[in-house]
N, C-alpha and C positions, 0 to 999 in steps of 0.2 A: 411719691408717684405724681402728685399734683405739679411739682416743679418740672418734671420731665414733660408732662403734657403741655405746660405753658411754654417750655423751651421749644418743643416740636411745633407748636402753633406759631411761635415767633419766627422760626426757621422757614416755615412754609412746607408745602407738600412736595414730595418727589413723584413726578408724573412720568412714567415710562411710556414712550410712544414708539411702537414698532413701525418702522418705515421700510418700504420696498419700492420697486419700480412701478407699481400699480397706481391708477387714479384713486382707488379706494383708500390707499395709504395717505395720499395728499389730502383727500377730503377729511379723513379721520384727524389728521394733524390740524387742519384749519378749524374743525369743530372743537377740538381740544383747546386750541388757543383762544377761540372765541367764547368757550363755555367755562373752562376751568382755570385757566392761567390767570393768576392775580399777582403780578410781579411786585406790587407794593407789599405783599405778604412774604415775598422772598421765595415763591415757588420755584422749583427747579424742574425743567423739562429735560428728560434724558432721551435722546434719540438713539434707537437701537436698530442696527441693520445686521441681519444674519445672512452671511454668505453660505452657500451650499458647500458641503465637504467635497474636497477634490475626489475625482473618481479613482478608486484603487481596486485592482483585481489581483487575486492571488493565483498562482499556477495551480493551486490545489482546489480552487473554487470551481466546482462543476457547473455553477449557474452562469459563469462568465462565458460569453459567446467566443468561439474560437476566432482569432484574428482581431480581437478588440482590446488587446493589451496596449496601453499607452506608453510611448517613450517618455523619457525625462523631459525632452523639449516640448512635447505636446502638453504634458502635465503642467510644465512651467508656463506655457502660453495660456492655458485655461485659468491658472491661478492669477496671472497678470490681468486677464480680462475681468475676472471676478473682483479683483481689487479695484479696477477702474470703475466698474459698475457701482461698487460700494461707495467709492469716493464721490461719484456723480450724484447718487441718491442722497447721501448725507449732506453734500453741499447745497442741494436744492432745498432740503428740509431746514437747514440752518438759515438760508435766505428767507424762507417763509417766516421763521421765528423773528428774524431781524425786521422784516417788513411789518409784522404784526406789532412789534414794539414801537416802531416809528408811527404807525397809524394810531396807536392808542395814546401817543404823546406821554410816555411814561416818565420823562424827565430824568430824575436822579435814580429811579428804580429800574435799573437794567434787568432784563429777564435773564435768569441763570439757565444756560444751556450746556448740557454735557453730551458728548458723543461716544457711543460704544459700538464697536464692530466685532462680531463674534462669528465663529464657524460651526456649522452643524445643522441638524434638523431644526427648522425655524420654530415649530411648536414646542419642542423640548427646551431649546435655548431661551426662548422668550419667557417661559415659565420659570426656568432656573434663574435667569437674570433678574426677573421681578423680585424673587426672594432674596437673591444675593445683594441687590442694590437697595433693598428696603423700600421698594416702590409703594406709595400709598394708593396709586391708581395706575391701571394698565389700559392703554388705548391702542386698539388695532383696527385696521380696515376690515372690510367684509371678506370673508373667506369663501364666499359662495362660488366663485369661479375656480377655486383651487380643487374642488371635488371633481370638476369636469376635466381637469388636467391629470387626475390620478395621484395627486399629492396629499 
């Protein structure tokens, strides 16, 4: 067991950072980079963006409003837009990680950054991915505004 702990310490921590379009997400990532990331230890930052599931309604679903069934074209357009948002958010987060690495003058110790994009309910997916990816630390922005949106 002692050998495993030493190997884990040598590899560094796996830090999962949930990112989205909000300013709180950017602040959380900056805070994480400035507080926890020690590239010399080989820490890995995993950027996770969770796309909402595409809208689907069944003809048998009584809760679906009449006239709100989506055609395949509309569903495809929504999916393309969702993918575009995910790409933009992840690209911005990766740039922040790159800028942090340059500011810190890390030299030979490049920060390890992984990107994951998943689909589903953000709360559920984030918790699942933290377990699945073996995250040592989970960083999220404030969810204070989410309750006012009904999510």
